[in-house]
MMTF fields as JSON, N, C-alpha, C and O atoms, coordinates in Angstrom:
{
  "mmtfVersion": "1.0.0",
  "mmtfProducer": "UNKNOWN",
  "numBonds": 463,
  "numAtoms": 464,
  "numGroups": 116,
  "numChains": 1,
  "numModels": 1,
  "chainsPerModel": [1],
  "groupsPerChain": [116],
  "chainIdList": ["A"],
  "bondAtomList": [4, 2, 8, 6, 12, 10, 16, 14, 20, 18, 24, 22, 28, 26, 32, 30, 36, 34, 40, 38, 44, 42, 48, 46, 52, 50, 56, 54, 60, 58, 64, 62, 68, 66, 72, 70, 76, 74, 80, 78, 84, 82, 88, 86, 92, 90, 96, 94, 100, 98, 104, 102, 108, 106, 112, 110, 116, 114, 120, 118, 124, 122, 128, 126, 132, 130, 136, 134, 140, 138, 144, 142, 148, 146, 152, 150, 156, 154, 160, 158, 164, 162, 168, 166, 172, 170, 176, 174, 180, 178, 184, 182, 188, 186, 192, 190, 196, 194, 200, 198, 204, 202, 208, 206, 212, 210, 216, 214, 220, 218, 224, 222, 228, 226, 232, 230, 236, 234, 240, 238, 244, 242, 248, 246, 252, 250, 256, 254, 260, 258, 264, 262, 268, 266, 272, 270, 276, 274, 280, 278, 284, 282, 288, 286, 292, 290, 296, 294, 300, 298, 304, 302, 308, 306, 312, 310, 316, 314, 320, 318, 324, 322, 328, 326, 332, 330, 336, 334, 340, 338, 344, 342, 348, 346, 352, 350, 356, 354, 360, 358, 364, 362, 368, 366, 372, 370, 376, 374, 380, 378, 384, 382, 388, 386, 392, 390, 396, 394, 400, 398, 404, 402, 408, 406, 412, 410, 416, 414, 420, 418, 424, 422, 428, 426, 432, 430, 436, 434, 440, 438, 444, 442, 448, 446, 452, 450, 456, 454, 460, 458],
  "bondOrderList": [1, 1, 1, 1, 1, 1, 1, 1, 1, 1, 1, 1, 1, 1, 1, 1, 1, 1, 1, 1, 1, 1, 1, 1, 1, 1, 1, 1, 1, 1, 1, 1, 1, 1, 1, 1, 1, 1, 1, 1, 1, 1, 1, 1, 1, 1, 1, 1, 1, 1, 1, 1, 1, 1, 1, 1, 1, 1, 1, 1, 1, 1, 1, 1, 1, 1, 1, 1, 1, 1, 1, 1, 1, 1, 1, 1, 1, 1, 1, 1, 1, 1, 1, 1, 1, 1, 1, 1, 1, 1, 1, 1, 1, 1, 1, 1, 1, 1, 1, 1, 1, 1, 1, 1, 1, 1, 1, 1, 1, 1, 1, 1, 1, 1, 1],
  "groupList": [{"groupName": "MET", "atomNameList": ["N", "CA", "C", "O"], "elementList": ["N", "C", "C", "O"], "formalChargeList": [0, 0, 0, 0], "bondAtomList": [1, 0, 2, 1, 3, 2], "bondOrderList": [1, 1, 2], "singleLetterCode": "M", "chemCompType": "L-PEPTIDE LINKING"}, {"groupName": "LEU", "atomNameList": ["N", "CA", "C", "O"], "elementList": ["N", "C", "C", "O"], "formalChargeList": [0, 0, 0, 0], "bondAtomList": [1, 0, 2, 1, 3, 2], "bondOrderList": [1, 1, 2], "singleLetterCode": "L", "chemCompType": "L-PEPTIDE LINKING"}, {"groupName": "GLU", "atomNameList": ["N", "CA", "C", "O"], "elementList": ["N", "C", "C", "O"], "formalChargeList": [0, 0, 0, 0], "bondAtomList": [1, 0, 2, 1, 3, 2], "bondOrderList": [1, 1, 2], "singleLetterCode": "E", "chemCompType": "L-PEPTIDE LINKING"}, {"groupName": "VAL", "atomNameList": ["N", "CA", "C", "O"], "elementList": ["N", "C", "C", "O"], "formalChargeList": [0, 0, 0, 0], "bondAtomList": [1, 0, 2, 1, 3, 2], "bondOrderList": [1, 1, 2], "singleLetterCode": "V", "chemCompType": "L-PEPTIDE LINKING"}, {"groupName": "THR", "atomNameList": ["N", "CA", "C", "O"], "elementList": ["N", "C", "C", "O"], "formalChargeList": [0, 0, 0, 0], "bondAtomList": [1, 0, 2, 1, 3, 2], "bondOrderList": [1, 1, 2], "singleLetterCode": "T", "chemCompType": "L-PEPTIDE LINKING"}, {"groupName": "PRO", "atomNameList": ["N", "CA", "C", "O"], "elementList": ["N", "C", "C", "O"], "formalChargeList": [0, 0, 0, 0], "bondAtomList": [1, 0, 2, 1, 3, 2], "bondOrderList": [1, 1, 2], "singleLetterCode": "P", "chemCompType": "L-PEPTIDE LINKING"}, {"groupName": "ASN", "atomNameList": ["N", "CA", "C", "O"], "elementList": ["N", "C", "C", "O"], "formalChargeList": [0, 0, 0, 0], "bondAtomList": [1, 0, 2, 1, 3, 2], "bondOrderList": [1, 1, 2], "singleLetterCode": "N", "chemCompType": "L-PEPTIDE LINKING"}, {"groupName": "ILE", "atomNameList": ["N", "CA", "C", "O"], "elementList": ["N", "C", "C", "O"], "formalChargeList": [0, 0, 0, 0], "bondAtomList": [1, 0, 2, 1, 3, 2], "bondOrderList": [1, 1, 2], "singleLetterCode": "I", "chemCompType": "L-PEPTIDE LINKING"}, {"groupName": "SER", "atomNameList": ["N", "CA", "C", "O"], "elementList": ["N", "C", "C", "O"], "formalChargeList": [0, 0, 0, 0], "bondAtomList": [1, 0, 2, 1, 3, 2], "bondOrderList": [1, 1, 2], "singleLetterCode": "S", "chemCompType": "L-PEPTIDE LINKING"}, {"groupName": "GLN", "atomNameList": ["N", "CA", "C", "O"], "elementList": ["N", "C", "C", "O"], "formalChargeList": [0, 0, 0, 0], "bondAtomList": [1, 0, 2, 1, 3, 2], "bondOrderList": [1, 1, 2], "singleLetterCode": "Q", "chemCompType": "L-PEPTIDE LINKING"}, {"groupName": "ASP", "atomNameList": ["N", "CA", "C", "O"], "elementList": ["N", "C", "C", "O"], "formalChargeList": [0, 0, 0, 0], "bondAtomList": [1, 0, 2, 1, 3, 2], "bondOrderList": [1, 1, 2], "singleLetterCode": "D", "chemCompType": "L-PEPTIDE LINKING"}, {"groupName": "ARG", "atomNameList": ["N", "CA", "C", "O"], "elementList": ["N", "C", "C", "O"], "formalChargeList": [0, 0, 0, 0], "bondAtomList": [1, 0, 2, 1, 3, 2], "bondOrderList": [1, 1, 2], "singleLetterCode": "R", "chemCompType": "L-PEPTIDE LINKING"}, {"groupName": "PHE", "atomNameList": ["N", "CA", "C", "O"], "elementList": ["N", "C", "C", "O"], "formalChargeList": [0, 0, 0, 0], "bondAtomList": [1, 0, 2, 1, 3, 2], "bondOrderList": [1, 1, 2], "singleLetterCode": "F", "chemCompType": "L-PEPTIDE LINKING"}, {"groupName": "LYS", "atomNameList": ["N", "CA", "C", "O"], "elementList": ["N", "C", "C", "O"], "formalChargeList": [0, 0, 0, 0], "bondAtomList": [1, 0, 2, 1, 3, 2], "bondOrderList": [1, 1, 2], "singleLetterCode": "K", "chemCompType": "L-PEPTIDE LINKING"}, {"groupName": "ALA", "atomNameList": ["N", "CA", "C", "O"], "elementList": ["N", "C", "C", "O"], "formalChargeList": [0, 0, 0, 0], "bondAtomList": [1, 0, 2, 1, 3, 2], "bondOrderList": [1, 1, 2], "singleLetterCode": "A", "chemCompType": "L-PEPTIDE LINKING"}, {"groupName": "GLY", "atomNameList": ["N", "CA", "C", "O"], "elementList": ["N", "C", "C", "O"], "formalChargeList": [0, 0, 0, 0], "bondAtomList": [1, 0, 2, 1, 3, 2], "bondOrderList": [1, 1, 2], "singleLetterCode": "G", "chemCompType": "PEPTIDE LINKING"}, {"groupName": "CYS", "atomNameList": ["N", "CA", "C", "O"], "elementList": ["N", "C", "C", "O"], "formalChargeList": [0, 0, 0, 0], "bondAtomList": [1, 0, 2, 1, 3, 2], "bondOrderList": [1, 1, 2], "singleLetterCode": "C", "chemCompType": "L-PEPTIDE LINKING"}, {"groupName": "TRP", "atomNameList": ["N", "CA", "C", "O"], "elementList": ["N", "C", "C", "O"], "formalChargeList": [0, 0, 0, 0], "bondAtomList": [1, 0, 2, 1, 3, 2], "bondOrderList": [1, 1, 2], "singleLetterCode": "W", "chemCompType": "L-PEPTIDE LINKING"}],
  "groupTypeList": [0, 1, 1, 2, 3, 4, 5, 6, 7, 8, 9, 10, 11, 11, 7, 3, 0, 8, 7, 12, 7, 4, 13, 6, 10, 3, 3, 10, 5, 4, 14, 5, 2, 5, 14, 1, 8, 4, 6, 2, 14, 13, 4, 2, 7, 1, 3, 2, 10, 15, 10, 4, 7, 3, 7, 15, 15, 7, 1, 13, 10, 4, 13, 13, 1, 4, 10, 9, 15, 7, 5, 10, 16, 15, 8, 16, 11, 5, 8, 14, 15, 16, 8, 14, 5, 11, 2, 17, 13, 5, 14, 11, 0, 8, 16, 8, 12, 1, 8, 11, 5, 14, 8, 12, 8, 17, 8, 8, 14, 2, 11, 8, 6, 5, 4, 13],
  "groupIdList": [1, 2, 3, 4, 5, 6, 7, 8, 9, 10, 11, 12, 13, 14, 15, 16, 17, 18, 19, 20, 21, 22, 23, 24, 25, 26, 27, 28, 29, 30, 31, 32, 33, 34, 35, 36, 37, 38, 39, 40, 41, 42, 43, 44, 45, 46, 47, 48, 49, 50, 51, 52, 53, 54, 55, 56, 57, 58, 59, 60, 61, 62, 63, 64, 65, 66, 67, 68, 69, 70, 71, 72, 73, 74, 75, 76, 77, 78, 79, 80, 81, 82, 83, 84, 85, 86, 87, 88, 89, 90, 91, 92, 93, 94, 95, 96, 97, 98, 99, 100, 101, 102, 103, 104, 105, 106, 107, 108, 109, 110, 111, 112, 113, 114, 115, 116],
  "secStructList": [7, 3, 3, 3, 3, 3, 3, 3, 3, 7, 6, 6, 1, 7, 3, 3, 3, 3, 3, 3, 3, 3, 3, 3, 3, 3, 1, 7, 6, 6, 1, 1, 1, 7, 7, 3, 3, 3, 3, 3, 3, 3, 3, 3, 3, 3, 3, 7, 6, 6, 7, 7, 3, 3, 3, 3, 3, 3, 3, 3, 3, 3, 3, 3, 3, 3, 3, 7, 1, 1, 6, 6, 7, 6, 6, 1, 7, 4, 4, 4, 6, 7, 7, 7, 7, 3, 3, 3, 3, 3, 3, 3, 3, 3, 3, 3, 3, 3, 3, 7, 7, 7, 7, 7, 7, 7, 7, 2, 2, 2, 2, 2, 7, 6, 6, 7],
  "xCoordList": [4.076, 3.736, 4.975, 5.743, 5.153, 6.3, 5.79, 4.974, 6.266, 5.941, 7.241, 8.044, 7.451, 8.638, 8.187, 7.318, 8.782, 8.465, 9.769, 10.71, 9.819, 10.99, 10.561, 9.883, 10.956, 10.565, 11.592, 12.787, 11.119, 11.963, 11.353, 10.139, 12.18, 11.701, 11.871, 12.961, 10.774, 10.824, 11.364, 11.527, 11.637, 12.194, 11.225, 11.651, 9.926, 8.945, 8.567, 7.524, 9.419, 9.328, 8.141, 7.764, 7.556, 6.56, 7.292, 8.443, 6.624, 7.278, 6.603, 5.393, 7.404, 6.946, 7.32, 8.487, 6.333, 6.588, 6.255, 5.12, 7.257, 7.051, 6.736, 7.514, 5.591, 5.122, 4.946, 4.336, 5.486, 5.372, 4.937, 5.586, 3.835, 3.314, 3.225, 2.714, 3.724, 3.627, 3.038, 3.435, 2.084, 1.474, 1.487, 0.886, 2.175, 2.264, 1.453, 1.5, 0.72, -0.029, 0.265, 0.416, 0.347, 0.522, -0.839, -1.809, -0.91, -2.171, -2.571, -3.707, -1.654, -1.94, -0.776, 0.232, -0.898, 0.219, 0.515, 1.568, -0.391, -0.162, 0.577, 0.983, 0.754, 1.443, 2.931, 3.481, 3.59, 5.024, 5.852, 6.802, 5.488, 6.119, 5.006, 4.4, 4.738, 3.604, 3.733, 4.796, 2.651, 2.599, 2.193, 1.433, 2.706, 2.384, 1.428, 1.528, 0.515, -0.337, 0.219, 0.316, 0.584, 1.225, 0.333, -0.156, 0.124, -0.596, 0.335, 0.962, 0.421, 1.328, 0.611, -0.315, 1.063, 0.577, 1.737, 2.573, 1.775, 2.836, 2.195, 1.375, 2.574, 2.025, 2.975, 3.935, 2.705, 3.431, 2.41, 1.362, 2.713, 1.836, 2.664, 3.853, 2.022, 2.651, 1.902, 0.693, 2.605, 1.964, 2.689, 3.876, 1.952, 2.548, 3.368, 3.085, 4.372, 5.231, 4.387, 3.696, 4.439, 3.72, 2.315, 1.677, 1.795, 0.465, 0.489, 1.532, -0.656, -0.777, -1.447, -2.433, -0.91, -1.54, -1.934, -1.321, -2.957, -3.414, -3.428, -4.008, -2.791, -2.811, -3.653, -3.302, -4.749, -5.649, -6.114, -5.626, -7.049, -7.617, -6.839, -7.053, -5.935, -5.183, -5.972, -5.911, -6.714, -7.647, -7.295, -6.684, -7.694, -7.562, -8.783, -9.032, -9.543, -10.683, -10.285, -9.739, -10.557, -10.247, -11.424, -12.305, -11.42, -12.382, -11.587, -10.705, -11.903, -11.189, -12.178, -13.237, -11.828, -12.665, -12.388, -11.256, -13.415, -13.233, -14.068, -15.132, -13.571, -14.308, -14.917, -14.279, -16.146, -16.807, -17.17, -17.418, -17.198, -17.595, -16.668, -15.936, -16.706, -15.916, -14.48, -14.26, -13.483, -12.087, -11.747, -12.241, -10.905, -10.433, -11.561, -11.401, -12.683, -13.798, -14.083, -15.078, -13.213, -13.433, -13.336, -13.884, -12.655, -12.495, -13.592, -13.586, -14.525, -15.626, -16.56, -16.654, -17.24, -18.221, -19.46, -19.865, -20.071, -21.282, -22.38, -23.176, -22.438, -23.481, -23.265, -24.189, -22.038, -21.773, -22.264, -22.22, -22.727, -23.298, -22.281, -22.609, -21.075, -20.083, -19.393, -18.199, -20.155, -19.544, -19.375, -20.229, -18.286, -17.994, -18.425, -17.905, -19.373, -19.764, -18.632, -17.83, -18.581, -17.555, -18.242, -19.395, -17.512, -18.091, -17.015, -15.871, -17.406, -16.509, -16.714, -17.831, -15.63, -15.709, -14.967, -13.777, -15.675, -14.985, -14.148, -14.481, -13.076, -12.219, -11.756, -11.504, -11.646, -11.182, -10.066, -10.184, -8.983, -7.872, -7.725, -7.736, -7.587, -7.349, -6.144, -5.82, -5.501, -4.287, -4.265, -4.582, -3.892, -3.756, -2.457, -1.981, -1.896, -0.667, -0.915, -1.595, -0.37, -0.401, 1.015, 1.942, 1.181, 2.503, 2.361, 1.422, 3.291, 3.333, 4.741, 5.592, 4.984, 6.319, 6.574, 5.673, 7.789, 8.178, 9.61, 10.456, 9.875, 11.236, 11.865, 11.167, 13.164, 13.88, 15.117, 15.549, 15.681, 16.908, 17.916, 17.558, 19.172, 20.251, 20.85, 20.892, 21.305, 22.052, 23.42, 23.816, 24.138, 25.445, 26.407, 27.28, 26.281, 27.136, 26.845, 27.771, 25.571, 25.213, 25.66, 26.038, 25.625, 26.082, 27.573, 28.018, 28.336, 29.788, 30.199, 31.249, 29.39, 29.715, 28.424, 27.89, 27.905, 26.608, 26.596, 25.519, 27.724, 27.736, 27.384, 27.133, 27.353, 27.033, 25.557, 25.119],
  "yCoordList": [0.824, 1.508, 1.551, 0.592, 2.667, 2.857, 3.3, 4.217, 2.652, 3.028, 3.245, 2.323, 4.473, 4.787, 5.147, 6.0, 4.493, 4.774, 5.072, 4.279, 6.214, 6.597, 6.74, 7.703, 5.78, 5.858, 6.625, 6.596, 7.306, 7.972, 7.727, 7.835, 7.402, 7.131, 8.389, 8.953, 8.82, 10.012, 9.652, 8.476, 10.675, 10.432, 9.676, 8.972, 9.816, 9.1, 7.741, 7.178, 7.221, 5.886, 5.733, 4.61, 6.835, 6.756, 6.844, 7.278, 6.431, 6.348, 7.308, 7.244, 8.198, 9.114, 8.482, 8.174, 8.293, 7.672, 8.659, 9.123, 8.977, 9.768, 8.782, 7.865, 8.968, 8.013, 8.734, 9.801, 8.143, 8.691, 7.554, 6.51, 7.764, 6.758, 7.374, 8.482, 6.652, 7.06, 5.915, 4.76, 6.25, 5.246, 5.808, 6.848, 5.114, 5.524, 4.556, 3.343, 5.093, 4.29, 4.798, 6.001, 3.881, 4.256, 4.681, 3.928, 5.891, 6.417, 5.734, 5.281, 5.656, 5.028, 4.124, 4.606, 2.809, 1.911, 1.758, 1.234, 2.205, 2.063, 3.261, 3.222, 4.317, 5.514, 5.208, 4.359, 5.9, 5.678, 5.937, 5.207, 6.971, 7.267, 7.37, 8.429, 6.268, 6.262, 7.33, 7.503, 8.027, 9.038, 8.377, 7.408, 8.908, 8.373, 9.301, 10.525, 8.696, 9.405, 9.11, 7.945, 10.139, 9.951, 10.48, 11.608, 9.656, 10.051, 9.861, 8.812, 10.882, 10.819, 11.294, 12.103, 10.77, 11.219, 11.185, 10.282, 12.186, 12.255, 12.667, 13.585, 11.984, 12.308, 11.864, 11.135, 12.299, 11.839, 11.395, 12.022, 10.309, 9.851, 9.559, 9.25, 9.662, 9.375, 8.211, 8.298, 7.119, 5.929, 5.496, 5.764, 4.829, 4.238, 3.022, 2.386, 2.704, 1.546, 0.273, -0.068, -0.428, -1.69, -1.565, -2.587, -0.348, -0.179, -0.56, -0.493, -0.954, -1.318, -0.181, 0.387, 0.15, 1.15, 0.485, -0.496, 1.027, 0.542, 1.725, 2.769, 1.556, 2.563, 1.966, 0.928, 2.61, 2.086, 3.193, 4.321, 2.867, 3.86, 4.06, 5.041, 3.143, 3.225, 2.41, 1.18, 3.112, 2.454, 2.756, 3.777, 1.846, 2.067, 1.462, 0.261, 2.298, 1.839, 1.844, 2.828, 0.752, 0.667, 0.065, -0.562, 0.268, -0.388, -1.033, -0.409, -2.277, -3.025, -3.445, -3.996, -3.18, -3.575, -5.036, -5.402, -5.866, -7.29, -7.725, -7.168, -8.712, -9.335, -10.627, -11.391, -10.862, -12.115, -12.823, -12.184, -14.115, -14.859, -16.015, -16.468, -16.486, -17.634, -17.188, -16.218, -17.893, -17.507, -17.531, -18.377, -16.603, -16.463, -16.174, -16.382, -15.704, -15.4, -13.896, -13.454, -13.121, -11.683, -10.974, -9.883, -11.566, -10.902, -11.275, -10.786, -12.123, -12.505, -11.318, -10.42, -11.33, -10.288, -10.494, -11.633, -9.398, -9.545, -10.296, -10.992, -10.164, -10.865, -12.374, -13.135, -12.821, -14.255, -14.832, -16.046, -13.976, -14.457, -14.762, -15.446, -14.281, -14.592, -13.339, -13.357, -12.24, -11.029, -11.186, -11.764, -10.676, -10.798, -9.52, -8.443, -9.631, -8.425, -7.945, -8.74, -6.643, -6.056, -5.519, -5.09, -5.554, -5.133, -4.461, -4.914, -3.371, -2.72, -3.381, -3.408, -3.919, -4.564, -3.72, -3.448, -3.303, -2.525, -3.427, -4.592, -2.879, -3.608, -2.629, -1.458, -3.111, -2.259, -2.979, -4.149, -2.251, -2.779, -1.898, -0.67, -2.54, -1.779, -2.375, -3.553, -1.54, -1.971, -1.361, -0.184, -2.164, -1.691, -2.224, -3.294, -1.467, -1.873, -1.854, -0.964, -2.826, -2.865, -2.761, -3.322, -2.043, -1.896, -1.892, -1.309, -2.541, -2.526, -2.115, -2.97, -0.814, -0.364, -0.648, -0.533, -1.012, -1.275, -0.819, -0.992, -0.239, 0.17, -0.899, -1.708, -0.893, -1.816, -1.112, -0.109, -1.633, -1.037, -2.131, -3.235, -1.807, -2.729, -2.363, -1.194, -3.364, -3.062, -2.534, -2.68, -1.928, -1.364, -2.458, -2.193, -3.685, -4.789, -5.179, -5.47, -5.188, -5.548, -4.471, -4.787, -3.201, -2.129, -2.211, -1.915, -2.605, -2.664, -3.907, -3.906, -4.989, -6.229, -6.848, -7.767, -6.361, -6.806, -8.238, -8.748, -8.894, -10.26, -11.307, -12.454, -10.98, -11.956, -12.209, -13.005],
  "zCoordList": [-3.529, -2.317, -1.435, -1.37, -0.767, 0.112, 1.467, 1.56, 2.52, 3.891, 4.637, 4.782, 5.113, 5.907, 7.313, 7.493, 8.315, 9.707, 10.436, 10.392, 11.104, 11.884, 13.339, 13.696, 14.185, 15.591, 16.422, 16.129, 17.451, 18.441, 19.812, 19.985, 20.77, 22.119, 22.955, 23.038, 23.573, 24.414, 25.799, 26.124, 26.61, 27.948, 28.848, 29.763, 28.598, 29.416, 28.811, 29.145, 27.922, 27.315, 26.358, 26.023, 25.92, 24.855, 23.528, 23.472, 22.462, 21.154, 20.183, 19.964, 19.607, 18.566, 17.235, 16.992, 16.381, 15.079, 13.967, 13.856, 13.14, 11.933, 10.822, 10.559, 10.168, 9.151, 7.832, 7.772, 6.771, 5.416, 4.491, 4.43, 3.773, 2.846, 1.457, 1.292, 0.46, -0.942, -1.743, -1.588, -2.603, -3.484, -4.897, -5.166, -5.798, -7.201, -8.06, -7.855, -9.011, -9.977, -11.378, -11.592, -12.326, -13.726, -14.269, -14.182, -14.83, -15.328, -16.632, -16.77, -17.584, -18.877, -19.264, -19.781, -19.019, -19.314, -20.8, -21.164, -21.663, -23.104, -23.697, -24.858, -22.919, -23.411, -23.601, -22.9, -24.553, -24.772, -23.506, -23.223, -22.753, -21.474, -20.441, -20.279, -19.741, -18.805, -17.715, -17.12, -17.473, -16.415, -15.108, -15.099, -14.005, -12.687, -11.951, -12.038, -11.234, -10.299, -8.91, -8.524, -8.153, -6.853, -5.747, -5.814, -4.728, -3.523, -2.337, -2.19, -1.491, -0.344, 0.912, 0.859, 2.029, 3.334, 4.315, 4.279, 5.197, 6.199, 7.518, 7.557, 8.604, 9.91, 11.014, 10.765, 12.206, 13.388, 14.413, 14.566, 15.12, 16.186, 17.428, 17.346, 18.56, 19.844, 20.466, 20.683, 20.758, 21.323, 22.59, 22.776, 23.44, 24.628, 24.225, 23.21, 25.009, 24.763, 24.689, 25.649, 23.56, 23.389, 22.841, 22.587, 22.644, 22.057, 20.578, 19.928, 20.062, 18.644, 17.892, 18.362, 16.72, 15.86, 14.547, 14.126, 13.909, 12.609, 11.66, 11.959, 10.523, 9.458, 8.345, 7.785, 8.027, 7.002, 6.083, 6.149, 5.239, 4.342, 3.067, 2.356, 2.765, 1.519, 0.5, 0.49, -0.358, -1.27, -2.721, -3.036, -3.583, -5.019, -5.696, -5.586, -6.397, -7.173, -8.637, -9.137, -9.318, -10.749, -11.496, -10.907, -12.786, -13.671, -14.788, -15.378, -15.075, -16.107, -17.18, -16.879, -18.435, -19.557, -19.881, -20.198, -19.803, -20.052, -21.254, -21.525, -21.954, -23.048, -22.548, -21.823, -22.938, -22.596, -23.888, -24.91, -23.838, -25.021, -25.294, -24.414, -26.517, -26.921, -27.182, -27.908, -26.591, -26.844, -28.33, -29.076, -28.75, -30.139, -31.12, -32.323, -30.629, -31.525, -31.537, -32.111, -30.906, -30.815, -32.146, -32.301, -33.113, -34.402, -35.398, -36.528, -35.002, -35.902, -36.126, -35.29, -37.253, -37.548, -36.674, -36.443, -36.181, -35.374, -36.105, -35.475, -37.444, -38.205, -38.178, -38.465, -37.832, -37.75, -36.429, -36.226, -35.537, -34.283, -33.196, -32.227, -33.332, -32.287, -31.776, -31.478, -31.674, -31.123, -29.608, -28.936, -29.094, -27.669, -26.958, -27.251, -26.024, -25.296, -24.394, -23.904, -24.186, -23.323, -22.077, -22.114, -20.984, -19.718, -18.862, -18.81, -18.191, -17.243, -15.887, -15.369, -15.307, -14.004, -12.983, -13.139, -11.934, -10.896, -9.994, -9.779, -9.479, -8.538, -7.472, -7.758, -6.253, -5.149, -4.416, -4.053, -4.207, -3.429, -2.195, -2.285, -1.052, 0.166, 0.88, 0.724, 1.655, 2.333, 3.729, 3.904, 4.716, 6.093, 6.675, 6.294, 7.599, 8.28, 9.778, 10.291, 10.473, 11.927, 12.444, 11.86, 13.538, 14.134, 15.647, 16.188, 16.325, 17.786, 18.212, 18.457, 18.299, 18.694, 20.172, 21.003, 20.479, 21.868, 22.07, 21.193, 23.221, 23.547, 24.427, 25.037, 24.483, 25.358, 25.868, 25.3, 26.929, 27.449, 27.746, 28.156, 27.534, 27.838, 29.178, 29.562, 29.872, 31.108, 30.694, 29.537, 31.621, 31.275, 30.833, 30.007, 31.353, 30.931, 29.488, 28.731, 29.094, 27.71, 26.731, 25.603, 27.141, 26.253, 25.975, 24.866, 26.965, 26.763, 25.999, 25.356, 26.049, 25.347, 24.818, 25.44, 23.67, 23.173, 22.631, 22.324, 22.504, 21.963, 23.004, 22.634, 24.258, 25.303, 25.396, 26.225]
}
């Protein structure tokens, strides 16, 4: 996942934030050359100095095939009574970001000698 934020301070001390989010997922990891599924979003927001923003809604739903049963018994014949049942298990991943942009100003003395 990639999150790029470019802030700009307006003349009235509000903050314009350009936000770009990219989320890449491998479609088939067993393929010789795995294909990517790409989801992107781009937006701009205007916030007051010191306000908090929340970026959410970045979700991923997956299903994973799992084996249940006795370990190392998956290769037994079903007639031997040790077949391992398989089950699809759903999983959900969500991601949110919080940001509190704030502007600041230097006095003219600090601008000329920022090491002090």
